mmCIF file as Biopython writes it, N, C-alpha, C and O atoms, coordinates in Angstrom:
data_model
#
loop_
_atom_site.group_PDB
_atom_site.id
_atom_site.type_symbol
_atom_site.label_atom_id
_atom_site.label_alt_id
_atom_site.label_comp_id
_atom_site.label_asym_id
_atom_site.label_entity_id
_atom_site.label_seq_id
_atom_site.pdbx_PDB_ins_code
_atom_site.Cartn_x
_atom_site.Cartn_y
_atom_site.Cartn_z
_atom_site.occupancy
_atom_site.B_iso_or_equiv
_atom_site.auth_seq_id
_atom_site.auth_asym_id
_atom_site.pdbx_PDB_model_num
ATOM 1   N N  . MET A ? 1  ? 281.756 227.113 233.544 1.0 0.0 1  A 1 
ATOM 2   C CA . MET A ? 1  ? 281.132 225.862 233.919 1.0 0.0 1  A 1 
ATOM 3   C C  . MET A ? 1  ? 279.870 226.140 234.736 1.0 0.0 1  A 1 
ATOM 4   O O  . MET A ? 1  ? 279.840 227.041 235.574 1.0 0.0 1  A 1 
ATOM 5   N N  . ALA A ? 2  ? 278.851 225.362 234.476 1.0 0.0 2  A 1 
ATOM 6   C CA . ALA A ? 2  ? 277.587 225.505 235.196 1.0 0.0 2  A 1 
ATOM 7   C C  . ALA A ? 2  ? 277.764 225.104 236.656 1.0 0.0 2  A 1 
ATOM 8   O O  . ALA A ? 2  ? 278.583 224.242 236.974 1.0 0.0 2  A 1 
ATOM 9   N N  . LYS A ? 3  ? 276.997 225.729 237.537 1.0 0.0 3  A 1 
ATOM 10  C CA . LYS A ? 3  ? 277.069 225.412 238.966 1.0 0.0 3  A 1 
ATOM 11  C C  . LYS A ? 3  ? 276.498 224.031 239.270 1.0 0.0 3  A 1 
ATOM 12  O O  . LYS A ? 3  ? 276.923 223.373 240.220 1.0 0.0 3  A 1 
ATOM 13  N N  . PHE A ? 4  ? 275.532 223.595 238.460 1.0 0.0 4  A 1 
ATOM 14  C CA . PHE A ? 4  ? 274.884 222.306 238.657 1.0 0.0 4  A 1 
ATOM 15  C C  . PHE A ? 4  ? 274.800 221.565 237.329 1.0 0.0 4  A 1 
ATOM 16  O O  . PHE A ? 4  ? 274.747 222.176 236.262 1.0 0.0 4  A 1 
ATOM 17  N N  . THR A ? 5  ? 274.789 220.244 237.412 1.0 0.0 5  A 1 
ATOM 18  C CA . THR A ? 5  ? 274.565 219.408 236.239 1.0 0.0 5  A 1 
ATOM 19  C C  . THR A ? 5  ? 273.310 218.588 236.494 1.0 0.0 5  A 1 
ATOM 20  O O  . THR A ? 5  ? 273.223 217.854 237.478 1.0 0.0 5  A 1 
ATOM 21  N N  . VAL A ? 6  ? 272.359 218.719 235.616 1.0 0.0 6  A 1 
ATOM 22  C CA . VAL A ? 6  ? 271.094 217.993 235.730 1.0 0.0 6  A 1 
ATOM 23  C C  . VAL A ? 6  ? 271.030 216.983 234.594 1.0 0.0 6  A 1 
ATOM 24  O O  . VAL A ? 6  ? 271.184 217.331 233.423 1.0 0.0 6  A 1 
ATOM 25  N N  . THR A ? 7  ? 270.801 215.729 234.958 1.0 0.0 7  A 1 
ATOM 26  C CA . THR A ? 7  ? 270.684 214.694 233.941 1.0 0.0 7  A 1 
ATOM 27  C C  . THR A ? 7  ? 269.350 213.974 234.103 1.0 0.0 7  A 1 
ATOM 28  O O  . THR A ? 7  ? 268.796 213.881 235.199 1.0 0.0 7  A 1 
ATOM 29  N N  . PHE A ? 8  ? 268.862 213.477 232.997 1.0 0.0 8  A 1 
ATOM 30  C CA . PHE A ? 8  ? 267.603 212.735 232.953 1.0 0.0 8  A 1 
ATOM 31  C C  . PHE A ? 8  ? 267.891 211.338 232.430 1.0 0.0 8  A 1 
ATOM 32  O O  . PHE A ? 8  ? 268.627 211.180 231.455 1.0 0.0 8  A 1 
ATOM 33  N N  . ASN A ? 9  ? 267.322 210.329 233.062 1.0 0.0 9  A 1 
ATOM 34  C CA . ASN A ? 9  ? 267.405 208.976 232.532 1.0 0.0 9  A 1 
ATOM 35  C C  . ASN A ? 9  ? 266.411 208.923 231.385 1.0 0.0 9  A 1 
ATOM 36  O O  . ASN A ? 9  ? 265.222 208.681 231.592 1.0 0.0 9  A 1 
ATOM 37  N N  . GLU A ? 10 ? 266.900 209.148 230.187 1.0 0.0 10 A 1 
ATOM 38  C CA . GLU A ? 10 ? 266.025 209.265 229.014 1.0 0.0 10 A 1 
ATOM 39  C C  . GLU A ? 10 ? 265.259 207.977 228.726 1.0 0.0 10 A 1 
ATOM 40  O O  . GLU A ? 10 ? 264.159 208.024 228.175 1.0 0.0 10 A 1 
ATOM 41  N N  . LYS A ? 11 ? 265.821 206.842 229.088 1.0 0.0 11 A 1 
ATOM 42  C CA . LYS A ? 11 ? 265.147 205.562 228.845 1.0 0.0 11 A 1 
ATOM 43  C C  . LYS A ? 11 ? 263.904 205.405 229.709 1.0 0.0 11 A 1 
ATOM 44  O O  . LYS A ? 11 ? 262.947 204.746 229.302 1.0 0.0 11 A 1 
ATOM 45  N N  . GLU A ? 12 ? 263.907 206.006 230.905 1.0 0.0 12 A 1 
ATOM 46  C CA . GLU A ? 12 ? 262.800 205.845 231.852 1.0 0.0 12 A 1 
ATOM 47  C C  . GLU A ? 12 ? 261.816 207.011 231.863 1.0 0.0 12 A 1 
ATOM 48  O O  . GLU A ? 12 ? 260.708 206.871 232.380 1.0 0.0 12 A 1 
ATOM 49  N N  . CYS A ? 13 ? 262.199 208.158 231.305 1.0 0.0 13 A 1 
ATOM 50  C CA . CYS A ? 13 ? 261.337 209.345 231.319 1.0 0.0 13 A 1 
ATOM 51  C C  . CYS A ? 13 ? 260.086 209.109 230.480 1.0 0.0 13 A 1 
ATOM 52  O O  . CYS A ? 13 ? 260.166 208.640 229.344 1.0 0.0 13 A 1 
ATOM 53  N N  . LYS A ? 14 ? 258.928 209.439 231.052 1.0 0.0 14 A 1 
ATOM 54  C CA . LYS A ? 14 ? 257.641 209.271 230.361 1.0 0.0 14 A 1 
ATOM 55  C C  . LYS A ? 14 ? 257.134 210.558 229.733 1.0 0.0 14 A 1 
ATOM 56  O O  . LYS A ? 14 ? 256.049 210.578 229.152 1.0 0.0 14 A 1 
ATOM 57  N N  . GLY A ? 15 ? 257.904 211.630 229.843 1.0 0.0 15 A 1 
ATOM 58  C CA . GLY A ? 15 ? 257.491 212.892 229.230 1.0 0.0 15 A 1 
ATOM 59  C C  . GLY A ? 15 ? 256.245 213.482 229.842 1.0 0.0 15 A 1 
ATOM 60  O O  . GLY A ? 15 ? 255.459 214.120 229.141 1.0 0.0 15 A 1 
ATOM 61  N N  . CYS A ? 16 ? 256.042 213.287 231.137 1.0 0.0 16 A 1 
ATOM 62  C CA . CYS A ? 16 ? 254.819 213.773 231.792 1.0 0.0 16 A 1 
ATOM 63  C C  . CYS A ? 16 ? 254.807 215.292 231.980 1.0 0.0 16 A 1 
ATOM 64  O O  . CYS A ? 16 ? 253.752 215.880 232.216 1.0 0.0 16 A 1 
ATOM 65  N N  . GLU A ? 17 ? 255.959 215.917 231.876 1.0 0.0 17 A 1 
ATOM 66  C CA . GLU A ? 17 ? 256.140 217.370 231.968 1.0 0.0 17 A 1 
ATOM 67  C C  . GLU A ? 17 ? 255.937 217.950 233.371 1.0 0.0 17 A 1 
ATOM 68  O O  . GLU A ? 17 ? 255.840 219.169 233.510 1.0 0.0 17 A 1 
ATOM 69  N N  . LEU A ? 18 ? 255.869 217.121 234.406 1.0 0.0 18 A 1 
ATOM 70  C CA . LEU A ? 18 ? 255.778 217.665 235.762 1.0 0.0 18 A 1 
ATOM 71  C C  . LEU A ? 18 ? 257.028 218.466 236.110 1.0 0.0 18 A 1 
ATOM 72  O O  . LEU A ? 18 ? 256.947 219.479 236.804 1.0 0.0 18 A 1 
ATOM 73  N N  . CYS A ? 19 ? 258.174 218.014 235.632 1.0 0.0 19 A 1 
ATOM 74  C CA . CYS A ? 19 ? 259.409 218.764 235.871 1.0 0.0 19 A 1 
ATOM 75  C C  . CYS A ? 19 ? 259.396 220.091 235.120 1.0 0.0 19 A 1 
ATOM 76  O O  . CYS A ? 19 ? 259.906 221.094 235.618 1.0 0.0 19 A 1 
ATOM 77  N N  . VAL A ? 20 ? 258.825 220.097 233.948 1.0 0.0 20 A 1 
ATOM 78  C CA . VAL A ? 20 ? 258.760 221.313 233.126 1.0 0.0 20 A 1 
ATOM 79  C C  . VAL A ? 20 ? 257.971 222.397 233.856 1.0 0.0 20 A 1 
ATOM 80  O O  . VAL A ? 20 ? 258.416 223.541 233.945 1.0 0.0 20 A 1 
ATOM 81  N N  . VAL A ? 21 ? 256.813 222.039 234.373 1.0 0.0 21 A 1 
ATOM 82  C CA . VAL A ? 21 ? 255.966 223.042 235.037 1.0 0.0 21 A 1 
ATOM 83  C C  . VAL A ? 21 ? 256.483 223.425 236.419 1.0 0.0 21 A 1 
ATOM 84  O O  . VAL A ? 21 ? 256.168 224.506 236.916 1.0 0.0 21 A 1 
ATOM 85  N N  . SER A ? 22 ? 257.273 222.554 237.046 1.0 0.0 22 A 1 
ATOM 86  C CA . SER A ? 22 ? 257.757 222.854 238.395 1.0 0.0 22 A 1 
ATOM 87  C C  . SER A ? 22 ? 259.040 223.687 238.404 1.0 0.0 22 A 1 
ATOM 88  O O  . SER A ? 22 ? 259.398 224.237 239.445 1.0 0.0 22 A 1 
ATOM 89  N N  . CYS A ? 23 ? 259.730 223.792 237.289 1.0 0.0 23 A 1 
ATOM 90  C CA . CYS A ? 23 ? 261.004 224.518 237.244 1.0 0.0 23 A 1 
ATOM 91  C C  . CYS A ? 23 ? 260.777 226.026 237.337 1.0 0.0 23 A 1 
ATOM 92  O O  . CYS A ? 23 ? 260.134 226.608 236.463 1.0 0.0 23 A 1 
ATOM 93  N N  . PRO A ? 24 ? 261.303 226.669 238.398 1.0 0.0 24 A 1 
ATOM 94  C CA . PRO A ? 24 ? 261.090 228.114 238.540 1.0 0.0 24 A 1 
ATOM 95  C C  . PRO A ? 24 ? 261.840 228.940 237.492 1.0 0.0 24 A 1 
ATOM 96  O O  . PRO A ? 24 ? 261.469 230.081 237.220 1.0 0.0 24 A 1 
ATOM 97  N N  . LYS A ? 25 ? 262.880 228.373 236.910 1.0 0.0 25 A 1 
ATOM 98  C CA . LYS A ? 25 ? 263.663 229.087 235.891 1.0 0.0 25 A 1 
ATOM 99  C C  . LYS A ? 25 ? 263.162 228.797 234.466 1.0 0.0 25 A 1 
ATOM 100 O O  . LYS A ? 25 ? 263.619 229.423 233.510 1.0 0.0 25 A 1 
ATOM 101 N N  . LYS A ? 26 ? 262.241 227.865 234.327 1.0 0.0 26 A 1 
ATOM 102 C CA . LYS A ? 26 ? 261.641 227.497 233.030 1.0 0.0 26 A 1 
ATOM 103 C C  . LYS A ? 26 ? 262.713 227.088 232.014 1.0 0.0 26 A 1 
ATOM 104 O O  . LYS A ? 26 ? 262.707 227.539 230.869 1.0 0.0 26 A 1 
ATOM 105 N N  . ILE A ? 27 ? 263.636 226.221 232.462 1.0 0.0 27 A 1 
ATOM 106 C CA . ILE A ? 27 ? 264.740 225.793 231.585 1.0 0.0 27 A 1 
ATOM 107 C C  . ILE A ? 27 ? 264.651 224.316 231.199 1.0 0.0 27 A 1 
ATOM 108 O O  . ILE A ? 27 ? 265.593 223.764 230.632 1.0 0.0 27 A 1 
ATOM 109 N N  . ILE A ? 28 ? 263.521 223.677 231.505 1.0 0.0 28 A 1 
ATOM 110 C CA . ILE A ? 28 ? 263.323 222.274 231.146 1.0 0.0 28 A 1 
ATOM 111 C C  . ILE A ? 28 ? 262.248 222.190 230.073 1.0 0.0 28 A 1 
ATOM 112 O O  . ILE A ? 28 ? 261.226 222.874 230.131 1.0 0.0 28 A 1 
ATOM 113 N N  . ALA A ? 29 ? 262.506 221.334 229.094 1.0 0.0 29 A 1 
ATOM 114 C CA . ALA A ? 29 ? 261.531 221.123 228.013 1.0 0.0 29 A 1 
ATOM 115 C C  . ALA A ? 29 ? 261.653 219.686 227.532 1.0 0.0 29 A 1 
ATOM 116 O O  . ALA A ? 29 ? 262.680 219.039 227.739 1.0 0.0 29 A 1 
ATOM 117 N N  . LEU A ? 30 ? 260.618 219.196 226.900 1.0 0.0 30 A 1 
ATOM 118 C CA . LEU A ? 30 ? 260.702 217.877 226.293 1.0 0.0 30 A 1 
ATOM 119 C C  . LEU A ? 30 ? 261.563 217.971 225.042 1.0 0.0 30 A 1 
ATOM 120 O O  . LEU A ? 30 ? 261.449 218.920 224.266 1.0 0.0 30 A 1 
ATOM 121 N N  . ASN A ? 31 ? 262.418 216.984 224.855 1.0 0.0 31 A 1 
ATOM 122 C CA . ASN A ? 31 ? 263.272 216.926 223.672 1.0 0.0 31 A 1 
ATOM 123 C C  . ASN A ? 31 ? 262.490 216.206 222.578 1.0 0.0 31 A 1 
ATOM 124 O O  . ASN A ? 31 ? 262.479 214.976 222.518 1.0 0.0 31 A 1 
ATOM 125 N N  . MET A ? 32 ? 261.851 216.964 221.733 1.0 0.0 32 A 1 
ATOM 126 C CA . MET A ? 32 ? 260.991 216.405 220.701 1.0 0.0 32 A 1 
ATOM 127 C C  . MET A ? 32 ? 261.772 215.782 219.550 1.0 0.0 32 A 1 
ATOM 128 O O  . MET A ? 32 ? 261.177 215.208 218.638 1.0 0.0 32 A 1 
ATOM 129 N N  . GLU A ? 33 ? 263.091 215.889 219.584 1.0 0.0 33 A 1 
ATOM 130 C CA . GLU A ? 33 ? 263.930 215.324 218.516 1.0 0.0 33 A 1 
ATOM 131 C C  . GLU A ? 33 ? 264.221 213.842 218.722 1.0 0.0 33 A 1 
ATOM 132 O O  . GLU A ? 33 ? 264.668 213.159 217.801 1.0 0.0 33 A 1 
ATOM 133 N N  . ILE A ? 34 ? 263.963 213.342 219.944 1.0 0.0 34 A 1 
ATOM 134 C CA . ILE A ? 34 ? 264.214 211.926 220.205 1.0 0.0 34 A 1 
ATOM 135 C C  . ILE A ? 34 ? 263.027 211.300 220.914 1.0 0.0 34 A 1 
ATOM 136 O O  . ILE A ? 34 ? 262.205 211.992 221.515 1.0 0.0 34 A 1 
ATOM 137 N N  . THR A ? 35 ? 262.953 209.982 220.835 1.0 0.0 35 A 1 
ATOM 138 C CA . THR A ? 35 ? 261.974 209.222 221.610 1.0 0.0 35 A 1 
ATOM 139 C C  . THR A ? 35 ? 262.698 208.027 222.220 1.0 0.0 35 A 1 
ATOM 140 O O  . THR A ? 35 ? 263.634 207.485 221.631 1.0 0.0 35 A 1 
ATOM 141 N N  . ASN A ? 36 ? 262.255 207.625 223.405 1.0 0.0 36 A 1 
ATOM 142 C CA . ASN A ? 36 ? 262.862 206.455 224.036 1.0 0.0 36 A 1 
ATOM 143 C C  . ASN A ? 36 ? 262.164 205.191 223.537 1.0 0.0 36 A 1 
ATOM 144 O O  . ASN A ? 36 ? 261.266 205.264 222.698 1.0 0.0 36 A 1 
ATOM 145 N N  . ASP A ? 37 ? 262.571 204.048 224.048 1.0 0.0 37 A 1 
ATOM 146 C CA . ASP A ? 37 ? 262.005 202.770 223.587 1.0 0.0 37 A 1 
ATOM 147 C C  . ASP A ? 37 ? 260.512 202.650 223.847 1.0 0.0 37 A 1 
ATOM 148 O O  . ASP A ? 37 ? 259.819 201.897 223.163 1.0 0.0 37 A 1 
ATOM 149 N N  . ALA A ? 38 ? 260.007 203.398 224.844 1.0 0.0 38 A 1 
ATOM 150 C CA . ALA A ? 38 ? 258.582 203.373 225.162 1.0 0.0 38 A 1 
ATOM 151 C C  . ALA A ? 38 ? 257.791 204.349 224.287 1.0 0.0 38 A 1 
ATOM 152 O O  . ALA A ? 38 ? 256.563 204.388 224.360 1.0 0.0 38 A 1 
ATOM 153 N N  . GLY A ? 39 ? 258.489 205.138 223.458 1.0 0.0 39 A 1 
ATOM 154 C CA . GLY A ? 39 ? 257.820 206.066 222.556 1.0 0.0 39 A 1 
ATOM 155 C C  . GLY A ? 39 ? 257.621 207.464 223.101 1.0 0.0 39 A 1 
ATOM 156 O O  . GLY A ? 39 ? 256.914 208.268 222.493 1.0 0.0 39 A 1 
ATOM 157 N N  . TYR A ? 40 ? 258.228 207.769 224.233 1.0 0.0 40 A 1 
ATOM 158 C CA . TYR A ? 40 ? 258.082 209.085 224.848 1.0 0.0 40 A 1 
ATOM 159 C C  . TYR A ? 40 ? 259.249 209.999 224.492 1.0 0.0 40 A 1 
ATOM 160 O O  . TYR A ? 40 ? 260.375 209.538 224.307 1.0 0.0 40 A 1 
ATOM 161 N N  . SER A ? 41 ? 258.975 211.286 224.398 1.0 0.0 41 A 1 
ATOM 162 C CA . SER A ? 41 ? 260.023 212.294 224.255 1.0 0.0 41 A 1 
ATOM 163 C C  . SER A ? 41 ? 260.462 212.687 225.657 1.0 0.0 41 A 1 
ATOM 164 O O  . SER A ? 41 ? 259.662 213.233 226.416 1.0 0.0 41 A 1 
ATOM 165 N N  . PRO A ? 42 ? 261.718 212.422 226.020 1.0 0.0 42 A 1 
ATOM 166 C CA . PRO A ? 42 ? 262.171 212.705 227.380 1.0 0.0 42 A 1 
ATOM 167 C C  . PRO A ? 42 ? 262.457 214.186 227.610 1.0 0.0 42 A 1 
ATOM 168 O O  . PRO A ? 42 ? 262.676 214.949 226.669 1.0 0.0 42 A 1 
ATOM 169 N N  . ALA A ? 43 ? 262.450 214.566 228.860 1.0 0.0 43 A 1 
ATOM 170 C CA . ALA A ? 43 ? 262.756 215.943 229.241 1.0 0.0 43 A 1 
ATOM 171 C C  . ALA A ? 43 ? 264.263 216.180 229.168 1.0 0.0 43 A 1 
ATOM 172 O O  . ALA A ? 43 ? 265.062 215.247 229.249 1.0 0.0 43 A 1 
ATOM 173 N N  . SER A ? 44 ? 264.629 217.443 229.012 1.0 0.0 44 A 1 
ATOM 174 C CA . SER A ? 44 ? 266.038 217.827 229.005 1.0 0.0 44 A 1 
ATOM 175 C C  . SER A ? 44 ? 266.154 219.290 229.434 1.0 0.0 44 A 1 
ATOM 176 O O  . SER A ? 44 ? 265.172 220.031 229.451 1.0 0.0 44 A 1 
ATOM 177 N N  . ILE A ? 45 ? 267.365 219.678 229.774 1.0 0.0 45 A 1 
ATOM 178 C CA . ILE A ? 45 ? 267.643 221.055 230.187 1.0 0.0 45 A 1 
ATOM 179 C C  . ILE A ? 45 ? 267.992 221.885 228.962 1.0 0.0 45 A 1 
ATOM 180 O O  . ILE A ? 45 ? 268.822 221.478 228.149 1.0 0.0 45 A 1 
ATOM 181 N N  . LYS A ? 46 ? 267.368 223.038 228.827 1.0 0.0 46 A 1 
ATOM 182 C CA . LYS A ? 46 ? 267.652 223.940 227.706 1.0 0.0 46 A 1 
ATOM 183 C C  . LYS A ? 46 ? 268.840 224.842 227.994 1.0 0.0 46 A 1 
ATOM 184 O O  . LYS A ? 46 ? 269.566 225.218 227.074 1.0 0.0 46 A 1 
ATOM 185 N N  . ASP A ? 47 ? 269.053 225.201 229.274 1.0 0.0 47 A 1 
ATOM 186 C CA . ASP A ? 47 ? 270.104 226.153 229.646 1.0 0.0 47 A 1 
ATOM 187 C C  . ASP A ? 47 ? 270.684 225.773 231.004 1.0 0.0 47 A 1 
ATOM 188 O O  . ASP A ? 47 ? 270.240 226.273 232.038 1.0 0.0 47 A 1 
ATOM 189 N N  . MET A ? 48 ? 271.680 224.884 230.995 1.0 0.0 48 A 1 
ATOM 190 C CA . MET A ? 48 ? 272.260 224.372 232.232 1.0 0.0 48 A 1 
ATOM 191 C C  . MET A ? 48 ? 272.841 225.487 233.105 1.0 0.0 48 A 1 
ATOM 192 O O  . MET A ? 48 ? 272.783 225.400 234.331 1.0 0.0 48 A 1 
ATOM 193 N N  . ASP A ? 49 ? 273.393 226.523 232.493 1.0 0.0 49 A 1 
ATOM 194 C CA . ASP A ? 49 ? 273.996 227.622 233.253 1.0 0.0 49 A 1 
ATOM 195 C C  . ASP A ? 49 ? 272.980 228.370 234.111 1.0 0.0 49 A 1 
ATOM 196 O O  . ASP A ? 49 ? 273.358 229.012 235.091 1.0 0.0 49 A 1 
ATOM 197 N N  . SER A ? 50 ? 271.707 228.299 233.762 1.0 0.0 50 A 1 
ATOM 198 C CA . SER A ? 50 ? 270.673 229.007 234.517 1.0 0.0 50 A 1 
ATOM 199 C C  . SER A ? 50 ? 270.100 228.195 235.672 1.0 0.0 50 A 1 
ATOM 200 O O  . SER A ? 50 ? 269.309 228.717 236.458 1.0 0.0 50 A 1 
ATOM 201 N N  . CYS A ? 51 ? 270.488 226.923 235.786 1.0 0.0 51 A 1 
ATOM 202 C CA . CYS A ? 51 ? 269.967 226.067 236.855 1.0 0.0 51 A 1 
ATOM 203 C C  . CYS A ? 51 ? 270.459 226.567 238.208 1.0 0.0 51 A 1 
ATOM 204 O O  . CYS A ? 51 ? 271.643 226.857 238.386 1.0 0.0 51 A 1 
ATOM 205 N N  . ILE A ? 52 ? 269.524 226.666 239.165 1.0 0.0 52 A 1 
ATOM 206 C CA . ILE A ? 52 ? 269.864 227.128 240.518 1.0 0.0 52 A 1 
ATOM 207 C C  . ILE A ? 52 ? 269.942 225.968 241.509 1.0 0.0 52 A 1 
ATOM 208 O O  . ILE A ? 52 ? 270.162 226.190 242.699 1.0 0.0 52 A 1 
ATOM 209 N N  . GLY A ? 53 ? 269.769 224.755 241.042 1.0 0.0 53 A 1 
ATOM 210 C CA . GLY A ? 53 ? 269.905 223.575 241.886 1.0 0.0 53 A 1 
ATOM 211 C C  . GLY A ? 53 ? 268.835 223.407 242.933 1.0 0.0 53 A 1 
ATOM 212 O O  . GLY A ? 53 ? 269.086 222.798 243.973 1.0 0.0 53 A 1 
ATOM 213 N N  . CYS A ? 54 ? 267.660 223.923 242.694 1.0 0.0 54 A 1 
ATOM 214 C CA . CYS A ? 54 ? 266.583 223.874 243.692 1.0 0.0 54 A 1 
ATOM 215 C C  . CYS A ? 54 ? 265.986 222.474 243.844 1.0 0.0 54 A 1 
ATOM 216 O O  . CYS A ? 54 ? 265.368 222.170 244.865 1.0 0.0 54 A 1 
ATOM 217 N N  . ALA A ? 55 ? 266.166 221.635 242.847 1.0 0.0 55 A 1 
ATOM 218 C CA . ALA A ? 55 ? 265.666 220.251 242.824 1.0 0.0 55 A 1 
ATOM 219 C C  . ALA A ? 55 ? 264.144 220.143 242.767 1.0 0.0 55 A 1 
ATOM 220 O O  . ALA A ? 55 ? 263.596 219.084 243.070 1.0 0.0 55 A 1 
ATOM 221 N N  . SER A ? 56 ? 263.461 221.200 242.390 1.0 0.0 56 A 1 
ATOM 222 C CA . SER A ? 56 ? 262.004 221.127 242.225 1.0 0.0 56 A 1 
ATOM 223 C C  . SER A ? 56 ? 261.634 220.067 241.200 1.0 0.0 56 A 1 
ATOM 224 O O  . SER A ? 56 ? 260.660 219.334 241.376 1.0 0.0 56 A 1 
ATOM 225 N N  . CYS A ? 57 ? 262.399 219.991 240.150 1.0 0.0 57 A 1 
ATOM 226 C CA . CYS A ? 57 ? 262.133 219.018 239.091 1.0 0.0 57 A 1 
ATOM 227 C C  . CYS A ? 57 ? 262.263 217.592 239.616 1.0 0.0 57 A 1 
ATOM 228 O O  . CYS A ? 57 ? 261.405 216.747 239.361 1.0 0.0 57 A 1 
ATOM 229 N N  . ALA A ? 58 ? 263.335 217.332 240.346 1.0 0.0 58 A 1 
ATOM 230 C CA . ALA A ? 58 ? 263.574 215.986 240.864 1.0 0.0 58 A 1 
ATOM 231 C C  . ALA A ? 58 ? 262.513 215.573 241.882 1.0 0.0 58 A 1 
ATOM 232 O O  . ALA A ? 58 ? 262.100 214.414 241.915 1.0 0.0 58 A 1 
ATOM 233 N N  . ARG A ? 59 ? 262.078 216.507 242.703 1.0 0.0 59 A 1 
ATOM 234 C CA . ARG A ? 59 ? 261.043 216.191 243.696 1.0 0.0 59 A 1 
ATOM 235 C C  . ARG A ? 59 ? 259.700 215.889 243.028 1.0 0.0 59 A 1 
ATOM 236 O O  . ARG A ? 59 ? 258.925 215.086 243.546 1.0 0.0 59 A 1 
ATOM 237 N N  . MET A ? 60 ? 259.418 216.508 241.909 1.0 0.0 60 A 1 
ATOM 238 C CA . MET A ? 60 ? 258.136 216.312 241.225 1.0 0.0 60 A 1 
ATOM 239 C C  . MET A ? 60 ? 258.103 215.053 240.368 1.0 0.0 60 A 1 
ATOM 240 O O  . MET A ? 60 ? 257.027 214.549 240.049 1.0 0.0 60 A 1 
ATOM 241 N N  . CYS A ? 61 ? 259.269 214.545 239.994 1.0 0.0 61 A 1 
ATOM 242 C CA . CYS A ? 61 ? 259.329 213.412 239.064 1.0 0.0 61 A 1 
ATOM 243 C C  . CYS A ? 61 ? 258.796 212.138 239.712 1.0 0.0 61 A 1 
ATOM 244 O O  . CYS A ? 61 ? 259.370 211.661 240.691 1.0 0.0 61 A 1 
ATOM 245 N N  . PRO A ? 62 ? 257.706 211.581 239.182 1.0 0.0 62 A 1 
ATOM 246 C CA . PRO A ? 62 ? 257.132 210.370 239.776 1.0 0.0 62 A 1 
ATOM 247 C C  . PRO A ? 62 ? 257.988 209.129 239.546 1.0 0.0 62 A 1 
ATOM 248 O O  . PRO A ? 62 ? 257.809 208.121 240.230 1.0 0.0 62 A 1 
ATOM 249 N N  . ASP A ? 63 ? 258.908 209.191 238.600 1.0 0.0 63 A 1 
ATOM 250 C CA . ASP A ? 63 ? 259.722 208.026 238.267 1.0 0.0 63 A 1 
ATOM 251 C C  . ASP A ? 63 ? 261.186 208.173 238.677 1.0 0.0 63 A 1 
ATOM 252 O O  . ASP A ? 63 ? 262.006 207.303 238.384 1.0 0.0 63 A 1 
ATOM 253 N N  . CYS A ? 64 ? 261.508 209.261 239.347 1.0 0.0 64 A 1 
ATOM 254 C CA . CYS A ? 64 ? 262.877 209.491 239.860 1.0 0.0 64 A 1 
ATOM 255 C C  . CYS A ? 64 ? 263.944 209.353 238.777 1.0 0.0 64 A 1 
ATOM 256 O O  . CYS A ? 64 ? 264.945 208.663 238.971 1.0 0.0 64 A 1 
ATOM 257 N N  . VAL A ? 65 ? 263.729 210.005 237.647 1.0 0.0 65 A 1 
ATOM 258 C CA . VAL A ? 65 ? 264.683 209.912 236.537 1.0 0.0 65 A 1 
ATOM 259 C C  . VAL A ? 65 ? 265.665 211.084 236.495 1.0 0.0 65 A 1 
ATOM 260 O O  . VAL A ? 65 ? 266.519 211.139 235.610 1.0 0.0 65 A 1 
ATOM 261 N N  . ILE A ? 66 ? 265.552 212.022 237.443 1.0 0.0 66 A 1 
ATOM 262 C CA . ILE A ? 66 ? 266.360 213.240 237.407 1.0 0.0 66 A 1 
ATOM 263 C C  . ILE A ? 66 ? 267.441 213.185 238.482 1.0 0.0 66 A 1 
ATOM 264 O O  . ILE A ? 66 ? 267.178 212.857 239.639 1.0 0.0 66 A 1 
ATOM 265 N N  . THR A ? 67 ? 268.667 213.515 238.068 1.0 0.0 67 A 1 
ATOM 266 C CA . THR A ? 67 ? 269.800 213.589 238.985 1.0 0.0 67 A 1 
ATOM 267 C C  . THR A ? 67 ? 270.392 214.984 238.897 1.0 0.0 67 A 1 
ATOM 268 O O  . THR A ? 67 ? 270.605 215.513 237.806 1.0 0.0 67 A 1 
ATOM 269 N N  . ILE A ? 68 ? 270.657 215.577 240.062 1.0 0.0 68 A 1 
ATOM 270 C CA . ILE A ? 68 ? 271.259 216.920 240.121 1.0 0.0 68 A 1 
ATOM 271 C C  . ILE A ? 68 ? 272.550 216.805 240.906 1.0 0.0 68 A 1 
ATOM 272 O O  . ILE A ? 68 ? 272.580 216.290 242.024 1.0 0.0 68 A 1 
ATOM 273 N N  . VAL A ? 69 ? 273.624 217.301 240.290 1.0 0.0 69 A 1 
ATOM 274 C CA . VAL A ? 69 ? 274.939 217.280 240.927 1.0 0.0 69 A 1 
ATOM 275 C C  . VAL A ? 69 ? 275.476 218.687 240.997 1.0 0.0 69 A 1 
ATOM 276 O O  . VAL A ? 69 ? 275.427 219.424 240.012 1.0 0.0 69 A 1 
ATOM 277 N N  . LYS A ? 70 ? 276.000 219.076 242.177 1.0 0.0 70 A 1 
ATOM 278 C CA . LYS A ? 70 ? 276.621 220.385 242.320 1.0 0.0 70 A 1 
ATOM 279 C C  . LYS A ? 70 ? 278.060 220.288 241.839 1.0 0.0 70 A 1 
ATOM 280 O O  . LYS A ? 70 ? 278.816 219.427 242.288 1.0 0.0 70 A 1 
ATOM 281 N N  . ASN A ? 71 ? 278.430 221.167 240.932 1.0 0.0 71 A 1 
ATOM 282 C CA . ASN A ? 71 ? 279.794 221.199 240.410 1.0 0.0 71 A 1 
ATOM 283 C C  . ASN A ? 71 ? 280.662 222.100 241.271 1.0 0.0 71 A 1 
ATOM 284 O O  . ASN A ? 71 ? 280.258 223.203 241.640 1.0 0.0 71 A 1 
ATOM 285 N N  . ASP A ? 72 ? 281.841 221.626 241.584 1.0 0.0 72 A 1 
ATOM 286 C CA . ASP A ? 72 ? 282.764 222.433 242.398 1.0 0.0 72 A 1 
ATOM 287 C C  . ASP A ? 72 ? 283.656 223.304 241.541 1.0 0.0 72 A 1 
ATOM 288 O O  . ASP A ? 72 ? 284.488 224.043 242.067 1.0 0.0 72 A 1 
#
């Protein structure tokens, strides 16, 4: 089980990629397979097991669509 679970509110994500560039582990990417109602491809985690829970992505998100939970 991954140490952290990172979720994105896909309906609200604008695909600005600020989270992508801020991630020190480079495990966030836009999910080009889907688009939300606004026409944007939302961000998603490519490798949850590699997340270190630093919250850089959440701090950079201008729309607060990222949630990070520590798994026990």
